[in-house]
C-alpha positions in Angstrom: -4.7 -27.6 -10.3 -5.4 -30.3 -7.7 -8.9 -31.8 -8.0 -11.4 -31.0 -5.3 -14.3 -33.2 -4.1 -17.8 -32.3 -5.2 -19.9 -31.5 -2.1 -22.8 -33.3 -3.7 -21.7 -36.5 -5.5 -18.3 -36.9 -3.8 -16.4 -37.3 -7.0 -13.2 -35.3 -7.6 -13.3 -32.5 -10.2 -11.1 -29.7 -11.5 -12.0 -26.0 -12.3 -12.7 -27.0 -15.9 -15.7 -29.0 -14.8 -16.8 -27.0 -11.8 -20.4 -26.1 -11.3 -21.6 -22.6 -12.1 -23.4 -19.9 -10.1 -26.3 -17.9 -11.5 -24.0 -15.2 -12.6 -21.9 -17.7 -14.6 -19.0 -17.7 -12.2 -17.4 -21.0 -11.2 -18.6 -22.7 -8.1 -15.8 -24.7 -6.5 -18.1 -26.6 -4.1 -19.8 -28.6 -6.8 -19.1 -30.2 -10.2 -21.0 -29.2 -13.3 -22.9 -32.6 -13.3 -24.4 -31.6 -9.9 -24.7 -27.8 -10.0 -25.5 -25.5 -13.0 -26.7 -21.9 -13.0 -26.8 -21.6 -9.2 -29.0 -24.7 -8.6 -28.7 -28.5 -8.3 -29.2 -30.3 -11.6 -31.4 -33.0 -10.0 -33.4 -31.2 -7.3 -35.2 -34.4 -6.2 -32.1 -36.6 -5.9 -32.0 -38.3 -2.5 -28.9 -39.6 -0.7 -30.1 -43.2 -1.3 -30.6 -42.6 -5.0 -27.1 -41.2 -5.3 -25.6 -44.2 -3.5 -27.4 -46.4 -6.1 -26.0 -44.3 -8.9 -22.5 -44.6 -7.6 -22.8 -48.4 -7.3 -24.1 -48.5 -10.9 -21.2 -46.4 -12.0 -18.9 -49.1 -10.6 -20.8 -52.3 -11.3 -22.5 -51.6 -14.7 -20.6 -48.7 -16.3 -17.1 -49.3 -14.9 -16.6 -45.6 -14.5 -15.2 -46.0 -11.0 -14.1 -49.1 -9.0 -16.5 -50.7 -6.5 -14.0 -49.8 -3.8 -14.0 -46.2 -4.9 -17.8 -46.2 -4.9 -18.0 -47.6 -1.4 -15.4 -45.0 -0.1 -17.5 -42.2 -1.6 -20.7 -43.6 -0.2 -19.1 -43.5 3.3 -18.3 -39.8 3.1 -21.6 -38.6 1.4 -23.4 -37.8 4.7 -20.6 -35.4 5.6 -20.7 -33.4 2.3 -22.3 -29.9 2.2 -25.4 -30.8 0.2 -26.4 -33.8 2.3 -25.6 -32.0 5.6 -28.0 -29.3 4.5 -30.8 -31.8 3.8 -30.7 -33.1 7.4 -31.2 -29.6 9.0 
């Protein structure tokens, strides 16, 4: 299956690591790192804090490249979770 983009963190994910709804069903909008049991894992996470986490993933942990982190940061405001927070 083609990876989809998490509507919270902007990282690609597959159904195997998709988030879960309250009833245990898969939620294909969010990855399991962002959304479990029908709610966001980190309720207080701000867009700015997420940007810092993505840069740390690139610069400190080498999980993604710096270019990938910067590309993701550019799209974050358009993702479902962050659009909701600006309403």
